[in-house]
C-alpha angles and dihedrals in degrees: 000000000000089000091057090049092052090047090049090050092049093049091050091051090049091051090049092051090048092050091049090049091052091049091050092049091048090053092051092048090051090053092049092048090052090047100072091055094078089044090054089048090052092050092049094051096042095078089054093070095071090045090056092050091048090051093051093041098090094066086068085073091061094101089063090055090047091052092052093054097067088045091057092045090052091051092051093056110302087114112065097220094048092047091053091048092052090049091051091053091050092050090048091052091047092051092048091058097037115124118234136166118275108250139150087278096066105023145051125221127204131181127207139172117246128205095221128072095028120239092024136126128196125222116205120197118194126191107231096170132096098248141040120293132192120225100211123204115321133321113266107229130204120186113200110267092021118134096203143027114280111259117266118222105232094193090066094066110131124225092249140017112273110246118195125204117208108296096014124122139220127197141212127188122220119206102200098199146002125237113333112271095018097104146018113270122230126195118218136180101187138049131197116206115200119196121226124232123222090262091055099254120115137241115252096231113073131194107250117214138182111237123224114267118277095021113171128180141170138200093267093065124104145193123224129228116267110283132196092220128057094216092055090054092055100041096089 
């Protein structure tokens, strides 16, 4: 009976040792299974190191950008010669777009007879200069043999001064006479066209034109203001 109790006790002790051994082994395996996780994390983050270096690589090109900045500054005027050249170009562009008064120096004037309306001539002013010119007021006309300036038709005044770009034209209509029989007719061969200044006075040097053959006029005639449209110049 005692022998059985001893054997039972021994078996129980053996079972306990085995259980403890299994528990110990299970603990070690749990530690080992948890171990690879940091290793996996290390492997997943390792490839990011080259990506980070590639992202920051472009700043290494900064010296090239720095070198180009002084070059641009020098081109803009850091160098004395280049700065002067740039200033000259600017002045040239400004002068080419500067507005002046239309005169004999920057225009040409022609005169022609028109079929309608009857007893009318048409003056055509063309800008031959390199910049804008303003045709102020009306042309002041002098027929050869005339004692006074030809009358200006006030009702033909446009809403704004006519400005001509290079190559553009302005027009003025000349009504040679009033109603038939109302005035003495004069025959002329030459016409002087004086240009008006901004203040209303005229330049001393006129454009001198040959009139169409058989041109007659009287004191009841008129000349219009400069117009931007040919039809407007001949509507009076």
